PDB file of N, CA, C and O in Angstrom:
ATOM      1  N   MET A   1      -2.027 -13.249   3.029  1.00  0.00           N
ATOM      2  CA  MET A   1      -2.138 -13.238   1.587  1.00  0.00           C
ATOM      3  C   MET A   1      -1.018 -14.024   0.938  1.00  0.00           C
ATOM      4  O   MET A   1      -1.068 -14.295  -0.261  1.00  0.00           O
ATOM      5  N   GLY A   2      -0.005 -14.396   1.713  1.00  0.00           N
ATOM      6  CA  GLY A   2       1.084 -15.159   1.126  1.00  0.00           C
ATOM      7  C   GLY A   2       2.180 -14.295   0.538  1.00  0.00           C
ATOM      8  O   GLY A   2       3.176 -14.830   0.051  1.00  0.00           O
ATOM      9  N   ALA A   3       2.038 -12.987   0.563  1.00  0.00           N
ATOM     10  CA  ALA A   3       3.049 -12.086   0.008  1.00  0.00           C
ATOM     11  C   ALA A   3       4.184 -11.926   1.006  1.00  0.00           C
ATOM     12  O   ALA A   3       3.945 -11.843   2.211  1.00  0.00           O
ATOM     13  N   GLN A   4       5.409 -11.883   0.520  1.00  0.00           N
ATOM     14  CA  GLN A   4       6.570 -11.660   1.368  1.00  0.00           C
ATOM     15  C   GLN A   4       6.959 -10.192   1.300  1.00  0.00           C
ATOM     16  O   GLN A   4       7.122  -9.635   0.215  1.00  0.00           O
ATOM     17  N   PHE A   5       7.107  -9.566   2.466  1.00  0.00           N
ATOM     18  CA  PHE A   5       7.507  -8.171   2.527  1.00  0.00           C
ATOM     19  C   PHE A   5       8.954  -8.089   2.974  1.00  0.00           C
ATOM     20  O   PHE A   5       9.418  -8.944   3.728  1.00  0.00           O
ATOM     21  N   PRO A   6       9.676  -7.069   2.520  1.00  0.00           N
ATOM     22  CA  PRO A   6      11.069  -6.915   2.952  1.00  0.00           C
ATOM     23  C   PRO A   6      11.134  -6.771   4.472  1.00  0.00           C
ATOM     24  O   PRO A   6      10.261  -6.145   5.072  1.00  0.00           O
ATOM     25  N   PRO A   7      12.171  -7.351   5.100  1.00  0.00           N
ATOM     26  CA  PRO A   7      12.331  -7.180   6.545  1.00  0.00           C
ATOM     27  C   PRO A   7      12.448  -5.699   6.890  1.00  0.00           C
ATOM     28  O   PRO A   7      13.047  -4.926   6.142  1.00  0.00           O
ATOM     29  N   LYS A   8      11.887  -5.317   8.001  1.00  0.00           N
ATOM     30  CA  LYS A   8      11.948  -3.953   8.520  1.00  0.00           C
ATOM     31  C   LYS A   8      11.240  -2.933   7.643  1.00  0.00           C
ATOM     32  O   LYS A   8      11.524  -1.739   7.741  1.00  0.00           O
ATOM     33  N   LEU A   9      10.323  -3.377   6.785  1.00  0.00           N
ATOM     34  CA  LEU A   9       9.483  -2.458   6.016  1.00  0.00           C
ATOM     35  C   LEU A   9       8.637  -1.681   7.008  1.00  0.00           C
ATOM     36  O   LEU A   9       8.044  -2.272   7.911  1.00  0.00           O
ATOM     37  N   LYS A  10       8.571  -0.361   6.856  1.00  0.00           N
ATOM     38  CA  LYS A  10       7.786   0.469   7.765  1.00  0.00           C
ATOM     39  C   LYS A  10       6.744   1.248   6.970  1.00  0.00           C
ATOM     40  O   LYS A  10       7.017   1.752   5.880  1.00  0.00           O
ATOM     41  N   LEU A  11       5.563   1.334   7.532  1.00  0.00           N
ATOM     42  CA  LEU A  11       4.463   2.092   6.951  1.00  0.00           C
ATOM     43  C   LEU A  11       3.935   2.990   8.046  1.00  0.00           C
ATOM     44  O   LEU A  11       3.497   2.502   9.087  1.00  0.00           O
ATOM     45  N   SER A  12       3.967   4.293   7.831  1.00  0.00           N
ATOM     46  CA  SER A  12       3.471   5.216   8.833  1.00  0.00           C
ATOM     47  C   SER A  12       2.484   6.171   8.186  1.00  0.00           C
ATOM     48  O   SER A  12       2.629   6.540   7.021  1.00  0.00           O
ATOM     49  N   GLY A  13       1.493   6.562   8.945  1.00  0.00           N
ATOM     50  CA  GLY A  13       0.470   7.454   8.432  1.00  0.00           C
ATOM     51  C   GLY A  13      -0.899   7.010   8.910  1.00  0.00           C
ATOM     52  O   GLY A  13      -1.012   6.236   9.860  1.00  0.00           O
ATOM     53  N   ALA A  14      -1.931   7.498   8.255  1.00  0.00           N
ATOM     54  CA  ALA A  14      -3.301   7.177   8.625  1.00  0.00           C
ATOM     55  C   ALA A  14      -3.917   6.269   7.575  1.00  0.00           C
ATOM     56  O   ALA A  14      -3.646   6.408   6.383  1.00  0.00           O
ATOM     57  N   TRP A  15      -4.749   5.337   8.028  1.00  0.00           N
ATOM     58  CA  TRP A  15      -5.444   4.471   7.086  1.00  0.00           C
ATOM     59  C   TRP A  15      -6.818   4.145   7.629  1.00  0.00           C
ATOM     60  O   TRP A  15      -7.039   4.135   8.840  1.00  0.00           O
ATOM     61  N   MET A  16      -7.730   3.880   6.725  1.00  0.00           N
ATOM     62  CA  MET A  16      -9.089   3.512   7.099  1.00  0.00           C
ATOM     63  C   MET A  16      -9.200   1.990   7.071  1.00  0.00           C
ATOM     64  O   MET A  16      -8.578   1.330   6.238  1.00  0.00           O
ATOM     65  N   ALA A  17      -9.987   1.446   7.978  1.00  0.00           N
ATOM     66  CA  ALA A  17     -10.125  -0.004   8.143  1.00  0.00           C
ATOM     67  C   ALA A  17     -10.704  -0.676   6.904  1.00  0.00           C
ATOM     68  O   ALA A  17     -11.387  -0.046   6.096  1.00  0.00           O
ATOM     69  N   PRO A  18     -10.414  -1.977   6.773  1.00  0.00           N
ATOM     70  CA  PRO A  18     -10.947  -2.724   5.634  1.00  0.00           C
ATOM     71  C   PRO A  18     -12.466  -2.775   5.667  1.00  0.00           C
ATOM     72  O   PRO A  18     -13.082  -2.682   6.729  1.00  0.00           O
ATOM     73  N   SER A  19     -13.055  -2.923   4.496  1.00  0.00           N
ATOM     74  CA  SER A  19     -14.505  -2.985   4.416  1.00  0.00           C
ATOM     75  C   SER A  19     -15.034  -4.378   4.710  1.00  0.00           C
ATOM     76  O   SER A  19     -16.217  -4.522   5.017  1.00  0.00           O
ATOM     77  N   ALA A  20     -14.202  -5.407   4.627  1.00  0.00           N
ATOM     78  CA  ALA A  20     -14.681  -6.763   4.908  1.00  0.00           C
ATOM     79  C   ALA A  20     -13.525  -7.684   5.260  1.00  0.00           C
ATOM     80  O   ALA A  20     -12.467  -7.641   4.630  1.00  0.00           O
ATOM     81  N   ILE A  21     -13.734  -8.511   6.264  1.00  0.00           N
ATOM     82  CA  ILE A  21     -12.797  -9.575   6.596  1.00  0.00           C
ATOM     83  C   ILE A  21     -13.629 -10.844   6.697  1.00  0.00           C
ATOM     84  O   ILE A  21     -14.597 -10.892   7.457  1.00  0.00           O
ATOM     85  N   ARG A  22     -13.269 -11.859   5.948  1.00  0.00           N
ATOM     86  CA  ARG A  22     -14.057 -13.085   5.923  1.00  0.00           C
ATOM     87  C   ARG A  22     -13.192 -14.290   6.259  1.00  0.00           C
ATOM     88  O   ARG A  22     -12.121 -14.474   5.681  1.00  0.00           O
ATOM     89  N   ALA A  23     -13.652 -15.102   7.183  1.00  0.00           N
ATOM     90  CA  ALA A  23     -13.083 -16.398   7.549  1.00  0.00           C
ATOM     91  C   ALA A  23     -11.624 -16.598   7.169  1.00  0.00           C
ATOM     92  O   ALA A  23     -11.315 -17.414   6.301  1.00  0.00           O
ATOM     93  N   GLY A  24     -10.737 -15.866   7.804  1.00  0.00           N
ATOM     94  CA  GLY A  24      -9.313 -16.053   7.580  1.00  0.00           C
ATOM     95  C   GLY A  24      -8.755 -15.373   6.354  1.00  0.00           C
ATOM     96  O   GLY A  24      -7.557 -15.478   6.091  1.00  0.00           O
ATOM     97  N   SER A  25      -9.579 -14.683   5.598  1.00  0.00           N
ATOM     98  CA  SER A  25      -9.069 -13.967   4.424  1.00  0.00           C
ATOM     99  C   SER A  25      -9.571 -12.532   4.450  1.00  0.00           C
ATOM    100  O   SER A  25     -10.641 -12.237   4.982  1.00  0.00           O
ATOM    101  N   PHE A  26      -8.794 -11.670   3.878  1.00  0.00           N
ATOM    102  CA  PHE A  26      -9.148 -10.257   3.813  1.00  0.00           C
ATOM    103  C   PHE A  26      -9.686  -9.950   2.426  1.00  0.00           C
ATOM    104  O   PHE A  26      -9.057 -10.274   1.419  1.00  0.00           O
ATOM    105  N   GLN A  27     -10.825  -9.339   2.383  1.00  0.00           N
ATOM    106  CA  GLN A  27     -11.371  -8.829   1.136  1.00  0.00           C
ATOM    107  C   GLN A  27     -11.930  -7.460   1.450  1.00  0.00           C
ATOM    108  O   GLN A  27     -12.689  -7.299   2.405  1.00  0.00           O
ATOM    109  N   GLY A  28     -11.564  -6.483   0.661  1.00  0.00           N
ATOM    110  CA  GLY A  28     -12.073  -5.153   0.901  1.00  0.00           C
ATOM    111  C   GLY A  28     -11.113  -4.091   0.430  1.00  0.00           C
ATOM    112  O   GLY A  28     -10.337  -4.300  -0.502  1.00  0.00           O
ATOM    113  N   GLU A  29     -11.174  -2.949   1.083  1.00  0.00           N
ATOM    114  CA  GLU A  29     -10.428  -1.783   0.644  1.00  0.00           C
ATOM    115  C   GLU A  29      -9.721  -1.142   1.814  1.00  0.00           C
ATOM    116  O   GLU A  29     -10.269  -1.054   2.913  1.00  0.00           O
ATOM    117  N   LEU A  30      -8.496  -0.692   1.573  1.00  0.00           N
ATOM    118  CA  LEU A  30      -7.749   0.113   2.532  1.00  0.00           C
ATOM    119  C   LEU A  30      -7.484   1.457   1.874  1.00  0.00           C
ATOM    120  O   LEU A  30      -7.083   1.520   0.712  1.00  0.00           O
ATOM    121  N   ALA A  31      -7.708   2.525   2.616  1.00  0.00           N
ATOM    122  CA  ALA A  31      -7.417   3.863   2.117  1.00  0.00           C
ATOM    123  C   ALA A  31      -6.338   4.464   3.009  1.00  0.00           C
ATOM    124  O   ALA A  31      -6.485   4.488   4.231  1.00  0.00           O
ATOM    125  N   PHE A  32      -5.260   4.947   2.408  1.00  0.00           N
ATOM    126  CA  PHE A  32      -4.128   5.527   3.134  1.00  0.00           C
ATOM    127  C   PHE A  32      -4.092   7.036   2.899  1.00  0.00           C
ATOM    128  O   PHE A  32      -4.349   7.507   1.791  1.00  0.00           O
ATOM    129  N   HIS A  33      -3.767   7.795   3.962  1.00  0.00           N
ATOM    130  CA  HIS A  33      -3.682   9.252   3.864  1.00  0.00           C
ATOM    131  C   HIS A  33      -2.401   9.722   4.551  1.00  0.00           C
ATOM    132  O   HIS A  33      -2.067   9.252   5.639  1.00  0.00           O
ATOM    133  N   ASP A  34      -1.688  10.646   3.916  1.00  0.00           N
ATOM    134  CA  ASP A  34      -0.447  11.194   4.485  1.00  0.00           C
ATOM    135  C   ASP A  34       0.445  10.071   5.016  1.00  0.00           C
ATOM    136  O   ASP A  34       0.763  10.021   6.204  1.00  0.00           O
ATOM    137  N   THR A  35       0.837   9.185   4.127  1.00  0.00           N
ATOM    138  CA  THR A  35       1.539   7.967   4.507  1.00  0.00           C
ATOM    139  C   THR A  35       2.942   7.916   3.914  1.00  0.00           C
ATOM    140  O   THR A  35       3.184   8.433   2.823  1.00  0.00           O
ATOM    141  N   ALA A  36       3.859   7.290   4.639  1.00  0.00           N
ATOM    142  CA  ALA A  36       5.227   7.088   4.158  1.00  0.00           C
ATOM    143  C   ALA A  36       5.569   5.607   4.248  1.00  0.00           C
ATOM    144  O   ALA A  36       5.215   4.928   5.212  1.00  0.00           O
ATOM    145  N   VAL A  37       6.263   5.121   3.225  1.00  0.00           N
ATOM    146  CA  VAL A  37       6.754   3.746   3.197  1.00  0.00           C
ATOM    147  C   VAL A  37       8.276   3.816   3.216  1.00  0.00           C
ATOM    148  O   VAL A  37       8.884   4.520   2.411  1.00  0.00           O
ATOM    149  N   THR A  38       8.888   3.076   4.147  1.00  0.00           N
ATOM    150  CA  THR A  38      10.336   3.084   4.280  1.00  0.00           C
ATOM    151  C   THR A  38      10.857   1.653   4.256  1.00  0.00           C
ATOM    152  O   THR A  38      10.361   0.788   4.977  1.00  0.00           O
ATOM    153  N   ILE A  39      11.853   1.419   3.425  1.00  0.00           N
ATOM    154  CA  ILE A  39      12.559   0.148   3.358  1.00  0.00           C
ATOM    155  C   ILE A  39      13.985   0.452   3.806  1.00  0.00           C
ATOM    156  O   ILE A  39      14.539   1.477   3.408  1.00  0.00           O
ATOM    157  N   PRO A  40      14.601  -0.414   4.628  1.00  0.00           N
ATOM    158  CA  PRO A  40      15.953  -0.134   5.114  1.00  0.00           C
ATOM    159  C   PRO A  40      16.918   0.263   3.992  1.00  0.00           C
ATOM    160  O   PRO A  40      16.868  -0.277   2.887  1.00  0.00           O
ATOM    161  N   ASP A  41      17.787   1.210   4.304  1.00  0.00           N
ATOM    162  CA  ASP A  41      18.806   1.719   3.390  1.00  0.00           C
ATOM    163  C   ASP A  41      18.225   2.480   2.191  1.00  0.00           C
ATOM    164  O   ASP A  41      18.907   2.660   1.182  1.00  0.00           O
ATOM    165  N   SER A  42      16.987   2.919   2.301  1.00  0.00           N
ATOM    166  CA  SER A  42      16.352   3.717   1.241  1.00  0.00           C
ATOM    167  C   SER A  42      15.596   4.868   1.889  1.00  0.00           C
ATOM    168  O   SER A  42      15.057   4.717   2.985  1.00  0.00           O
ATOM    169  N   PRO A  43      15.553   6.019   1.219  1.00  0.00           N
ATOM    170  CA  PRO A  43      14.769   7.127   1.766  1.00  0.00           C
ATOM    171  C   PRO A  43      13.276   6.800   1.677  1.00  0.00           C
ATOM    172  O   PRO A  43      12.869   6.001   0.834  1.00  0.00           O
ATOM    173  N   PRO A  44      12.466   7.406   2.531  1.00  0.00           N
ATOM    174  CA  PRO A  44      11.030   7.127   2.500  1.00  0.00           C
ATOM    175  C   PRO A  44      10.379   7.641   1.216  1.00  0.00           C
ATOM    176  O   PRO A  44      10.838   8.609   0.609  1.00  0.00           O
ATOM    177  N   VAL A  45       9.319   6.979   0.827  1.00  0.00           N
ATOM    178  CA  VAL A  45       8.462   7.427  -0.265  1.00  0.00           C
ATOM    179  C   VAL A  45       7.143   7.812   0.387  1.00  0.00           C
ATOM    180  O   VAL A  45       6.558   7.026   1.133  1.00  0.00           O
ATOM    181  N   ARG A  46       6.676   9.028   0.103  1.00  0.00           N
ATOM    182  CA  ARG A  46       5.467   9.529   0.759  1.00  0.00           C
ATOM    183  C   ARG A  46       4.362   9.742  -0.262  1.00  0.00           C
ATOM    184  O   ARG A  46       4.616  10.085  -1.417  1.00  0.00           O
ATOM    185  N   PHE A  47       3.123   9.532   0.190  1.00  0.00           N
ATOM    186  CA  PHE A  47       1.998   9.857  -0.669  1.00  0.00           C
ATOM    187  C   PHE A  47       0.877  10.468   0.157  1.00  0.00           C
ATOM    188  O   PHE A  47       0.684  10.134   1.326  1.00  0.00           O
ATOM    189  N   ASP A  48       0.143  11.375  -0.486  1.00  0.00           N
ATOM    190  CA  ASP A  48      -0.953  12.070   0.186  1.00  0.00           C
ATOM    191  C   ASP A  48      -2.129  11.132   0.411  1.00  0.00           C
ATOM    192  O   ASP A  48      -2.721  11.105   1.490  1.00  0.00           O
ATOM    193  N   GLN A  49      -2.455  10.370  -0.613  1.00  0.00           N
ATOM    194  CA  GLN A  49      -3.526   9.394  -0.480  1.00  0.00           C
ATOM    195  C   GLN A  49      -3.351   8.269  -1.495  1.00  0.00           C
ATOM    196  O   GLN A  49      -2.830   8.474  -2.592  1.00  0.00           O
ATOM    197  N   ALA A  50      -3.793   7.090  -1.108  1.00  0.00           N
ATOM    198  CA  ALA A  50      -3.742   5.919  -1.994  1.00  0.00           C
ATOM    199  C   ALA A  50      -4.848   4.970  -1.576  1.00  0.00           C
ATOM    200  O   ALA A  50      -5.304   4.991  -0.433  1.00  0.00           O
ATOM    201  N   ARG A  51      -5.267   4.148  -2.500  1.00  0.00           N
ATOM    202  CA  ARG A  51      -6.342   3.191  -2.239  1.00  0.00           C
ATOM    203  C   ARG A  51      -5.918   1.812  -2.728  1.00  0.00           C
ATOM    204  O   ARG A  51      -5.466   1.658  -3.863  1.00  0.00           O
ATOM    205  N   MET A  52      -6.066   0.817  -1.869  1.00  0.00           N
ATOM    206  CA  MET A  52      -5.722  -0.548  -2.226  1.00  0.00           C
ATOM    207  C   MET A  52      -6.962  -1.419  -2.055  1.00  0.00           C
ATOM    208  O   MET A  52      -7.607  -1.396  -1.006  1.00  0.00           O
ATOM    209  N   VAL A  53      -7.290  -2.186  -3.090  1.00  0.00           N
ATOM    210  CA  VAL A  53      -8.445  -3.084  -3.056  1.00  0.00           C
ATOM    211  C   VAL A  53      -7.945  -4.521  -3.133  1.00  0.00           C
ATOM    212  O   VAL A  53      -7.124  -4.853  -3.988  1.00  0.00           O
ATOM    213  N   VAL A  54      -8.440  -5.373  -2.239  1.00  0.00           N
ATOM    214  CA  VAL A  54      -8.090  -6.789  -2.215  1.00  0.00           C
ATOM    215  C   VAL A  54      -9.375  -7.583  -2.424  1.00  0.00           C
ATOM    216  O   VAL A  54     -10.366  -7.378  -1.722  1.00  0.00           O
ATOM    217  N   ASP A  55      -9.346  -8.494  -3.401  1.00  0.00           N
ATOM    218  CA  ASP A  55     -10.550  -9.263  -3.682  1.00  0.00           C
ATOM    219  C   ASP A  55     -10.205 -10.568  -4.376  1.00  0.00           C
ATOM    220  O   ASP A  55      -9.651 -10.558  -5.475  1.00  0.00           O
ATOM    221  N   HIS A  56     -10.529 -11.697  -3.745  1.00  0.00           N
ATOM    222  CA  HIS A  56     -10.392 -13.023  -4.339  1.00  0.00           C
ATOM    223  C   HIS A  56      -9.037 -13.259  -5.009  1.00  0.00           C
ATOM    224  O   HIS A  56      -8.979 -13.550  -6.204  1.00  0.00           O
ATOM    225  N   GLY A  57      -7.965 -13.138  -4.257  1.00  0.00           N
ATOM    226  CA  GLY A  57      -6.637 -13.428  -4.794  1.00  0.00           C
ATOM    227  C   GLY A  57      -6.068 -12.355  -5.689  1.00  0.00           C
ATOM    228  O   GLY A  57      -5.189 -12.632  -6.505  1.00  0.00           O
ATOM    229  N   HIS A  58      -6.548 -11.148  -5.555  1.00  0.00           N
ATOM    230  CA  HIS A  58      -6.107 -10.051  -6.417  1.00  0.00           C
ATOM    231  C   HIS A  58      -5.953  -8.789  -5.576  1.00  0.00           C
ATOM    232  O   HIS A  58      -6.855  -8.441  -4.814  1.00  0.00           O
ATOM    233  N   VAL A  59      -4.828  -8.107  -5.704  1.00  0.00           N
ATOM    234  CA  VAL A  59      -4.581  -6.841  -5.008  1.00  0.00           C
ATOM    235  C   VAL A  59      -4.319  -5.775  -6.056  1.00  0.00           C
ATOM    236  O   VAL A  59      -3.522  -5.981  -6.971  1.00  0.00           O
ATOM    237  N   ARG A  60      -4.988  -4.634  -5.926  1.00  0.00           N
ATOM    238  CA  ARG A  60      -4.793  -3.530  -6.870  1.00  0.00           C
ATOM    239  C   ARG A  60      -4.579  -2.243  -6.101  1.00  0.00           C
ATOM    240  O   ARG A  60      -5.387  -1.873  -5.248  1.00  0.00           O
ATOM    241  N   LEU A  61      -3.480  -1.559  -6.409  1.00  0.00           N
ATOM    242  CA  LEU A  61      -3.214  -0.230  -5.885  1.00  0.00           C
ATOM    243  C   LEU A  61      -3.646   0.746  -6.964  1.00  0.00           C
ATOM    244  O   LEU A  61      -3.065   0.781  -8.049  1.00  0.00           O
ATOM    245  N   SER A  62      -4.666   1.539  -6.667  1.00  0.00           N
ATOM    246  CA  SER A  62      -5.144   2.531  -7.632  1.00  0.00           C
ATOM    247  C   SER A  62      -4.066   3.590  -7.857  1.00  0.00           C
ATOM    248  O   SER A  62      -3.214   3.791  -6.991  1.00  0.00           O
ATOM    249  N   PRO A  63      -4.089   4.269  -9.006  1.00  0.00           N
ATOM    250  CA  PRO A  63      -3.066   5.284  -9.271  1.00  0.00           C
ATOM    251  C   PRO A  63      -2.926   6.280  -8.108  1.00  0.00           C
ATOM    252  O   PRO A  63      -3.915   6.814  -7.607  1.00  0.00           O
ATOM    253  N   ALA A  64      -1.690   6.510  -7.699  1.00  0.00           N
ATOM    254  CA  ALA A  64      -1.398   7.423  -6.590  1.00  0.00           C
ATOM    255  C   ALA A  64      -0.124   8.199  -6.899  1.00  0.00           C
ATOM    256  O   ALA A  64       0.799   7.667  -7.515  1.00  0.00           O
ATOM    257  N   VAL A  65      -0.078   9.436  -6.477  1.00  0.00           N
ATOM    258  CA  VAL A  65       1.111  10.271  -6.651  1.00  0.00           C
ATOM    259  C   VAL A  65       2.006  10.078  -5.432  1.00  0.00           C
ATOM    260  O   VAL A  65       1.559  10.226  -4.295  1.00  0.00           O
ATOM    261  N   VAL A  66       3.279   9.743  -5.678  1.00  0.00           N
ATOM    262  CA  VAL A  66       4.248   9.575  -4.596  1.00  0.00           C
ATOM    263  C   VAL A  66       5.290  10.683  -4.672  1.00  0.00           C
ATOM    264  O   VAL A  66       5.577  11.218  -5.742  1.00  0.00           O
ATOM    265  N   HIS A  67       5.850  11.013  -3.507  1.00  0.00           N
ATOM    266  CA  HIS A  67       6.869  12.053  -3.396  1.00  0.00           C
ATOM    267  C   HIS A  67       8.129  11.430  -2.805  1.00  0.00           C
ATOM    268  O   HIS A  67       8.056  10.690  -1.824  1.00  0.00           O
ATOM    269  N   THR A  68       9.273  11.723  -3.394  1.00  0.00           N
ATOM    270  CA  THR A  68      10.545  11.197  -2.891  1.00  0.00           C
ATOM    271  C   THR A  68      11.170  12.211  -1.935  1.00  0.00           C
ATOM    272  O   THR A  68      10.691  13.337  -1.804  1.00  0.00           O
ATOM    273  N   ALA A  69      12.235  11.795  -1.276  1.00  0.00           N
ATOM    274  CA  ALA A  69      12.959  12.672  -0.360  1.00  0.00           C
ATOM    275  C   ALA A  69      13.564  13.865  -1.102  1.00  0.00           C
ATOM    276  O   ALA A  69      13.796  14.915  -0.503  1.00  0.00           O
ATOM    277  N   GLU A  70      13.822  13.706  -2.411  1.00  0.00           N
ATOM    278  CA  GLU A  70      14.405  14.783  -3.218  1.00  0.00           C
ATOM    279  C   GLU A  70      13.327  15.701  -3.807  1.00  0.00           C
ATOM    280  O   GLU A  70      13.607  16.497  -4.703  1.00  0.00           O
ATOM    281  N   GLN A  71      12.094  15.585  -3.298  1.00  0.00           N
ATOM    282  CA  GLN A  71      10.963  16.400  -3.741  1.00  0.00           C
ATOM    283  C   GLN A  71      10.541  16.125  -5.180  1.00  0.00           C
ATOM    284  O   GLN A  71       9.886  16.961  -5.802  1.00  0.00           O
ATOM    285  N   GLU A  72      10.909  14.970  -5.708  1.00  0.00           N
ATOM    286  CA  GLU A  72      10.422  14.553  -7.015  1.00  0.00           C
ATOM    287  C   GLU A  72       9.099  13.839  -6.798  1.00  0.00           C
ATOM    288  O   GLU A  72       8.799  13.391  -5.692  1.00  0.00           O
ATOM    289  N   GLN A  73       8.318  13.735  -7.853  1.00  0.00           N
ATOM    290  CA  GLN A  73       7.070  12.997  -7.721  1.00  0.00           C
ATOM    291  C   GLN A  73       6.820  12.143  -8.953  1.00  0.00           C
ATOM    292  O   GLN A  73       7.310  12.421 -10.048  1.00  0.00           O
ATOM    293  N   ALA A  74       6.046  11.100  -8.734  1.00  0.00           N
ATOM    294  CA  ALA A  74       5.697  10.186  -9.817  1.00  0.00           C
ATOM    295  C   ALA A  74       4.336   9.582  -9.506  1.00  0.00           C
ATOM    296  O   ALA A  74       3.891   9.585  -8.358  1.00  0.00           O
ATOM    297  N   GLN A  75       3.690   9.072 -10.524  1.00  0.00           N
ATOM    298  CA  GLN A  75       2.429   8.363 -10.314  1.00  0.00           C
ATOM    299  C   GLN A  75       2.713   6.869 -10.388  1.00  0.00           C
ATOM    300  O   GLN A  75       3.366   6.398 -11.318  1.00  0.00           O
ATOM    301  N   ILE A  76       2.217   6.131  -9.402  1.00  0.00           N
ATOM    302  CA  ILE A  76       2.406   4.678  -9.393  1.00  0.00           C
ATOM    303  C   ILE A  76       1.044   3.990  -9.326  1.00  0.00           C
ATOM    304  O   ILE A  76       0.055   4.565  -8.873  1.00  0.00           O
ATOM    305  N   GLU A  77       1.027   2.756  -9.786  1.00  0.00           N
ATOM    306  CA  GLU A  77      -0.118   1.876  -9.584  1.00  0.00           C
ATOM    307  C   GLU A  77       0.404   0.454  -9.654  1.00  0.00           C
ATOM    308  O   GLU A  77       1.463   0.202 -10.230  1.00  0.00           O
ATOM    309  N   ALA A  78      -0.334  -0.471  -9.072  1.00  0.00           N
ATOM    310  CA  ALA A  78       0.119  -1.854  -9.044  1.00  0.00           C
ATOM    311  C   ALA A  78      -1.071  -2.787  -9.153  1.00  0.00           C
ATOM    312  O   ALA A  78      -2.193  -2.452  -8.775  1.00  0.00           O
ATOM    313  N   ASP A  79      -0.789  -3.962  -9.678  1.00  0.00           N
ATOM    314  CA  ASP A  79      -1.804  -4.998  -9.826  1.00  0.00           C
ATOM    315  C   ASP A  79      -1.103  -6.333  -9.593  1.00  0.00           C
ATOM    316  O   ASP A  79      -0.145  -6.654 -10.296  1.00  0.00           O
ATOM    317  N   TYR A  80      -1.567  -7.118  -8.613  1.00  0.00           N
ATOM    318  CA  TYR A  80      -0.871  -8.342  -8.221  1.00  0.00           C
ATOM    319  C   TYR A  80      -1.880  -9.454  -7.969  1.00  0.00           C
ATOM    320  O   TYR A  80      -2.846  -9.261  -7.232  1.00  0.00           O
ATOM    321  N   GLY A  81      -1.665 -10.597  -8.567  1.00  0.00           N
ATOM    322  CA  GLY A  81      -2.487 -11.768  -8.305  1.00  0.00           C
ATOM    323  C   GLY A  81      -1.723 -12.743  -7.437  1.00  0.00           C
ATOM    324  O   GLY A  81      -0.523 -12.934  -7.636  1.00  0.00           O
ATOM    325  N   TYR A  82      -2.390 -13.365  -6.480  1.00  0.00           N
ATOM    326  CA  TYR A  82      -1.745 -14.337  -5.610  1.00  0.00           C
ATOM    327  C   TYR A  82      -2.706 -15.506  -5.379  1.00  0.00           C
ATOM    328  O   TYR A  82      -3.879 -15.457  -5.747  1.00  0.00           O
ATOM    329  N   GLY A  83      -2.172 -16.548  -4.764  1.00  0.00           N
ATOM    330  CA  GLY A  83      -3.000 -17.677  -4.361  1.00  0.00           C
ATOM    331  C   GLY A  83      -3.194 -18.615  -5.451  1.00  0.00           C
ATOM    332  O   GLY A  83      -3.872 -19.629  -5.280  1.00  0.00           O
TER     333      GLY A  83
END
C-alpha cells in the first residue's frame, strides 16, 4: 500500500482474512479480535474488536474502543488515502 510502519511495530491477536486480493493490490476487509498493537518504548494498546476496510487507495478503520495499559479507554477511528 506504500504506507510506512514504525520499525518493530507488533500486532498480536486474531484476525479474519481479507475478502479480496486482486493482482498485486489488496482490496477488502480485515476484522481484528482481542488484539494488541505495540510500538517500541510504548505500552500496548488493546482492543476487543476493530474493522479495517481497504478499497481503491483508501483505508478506513471503523470506530473501535481501545484500552490502554492504565485501564483507560477511548474510541478511535481513522481514514487514510494513499496512492
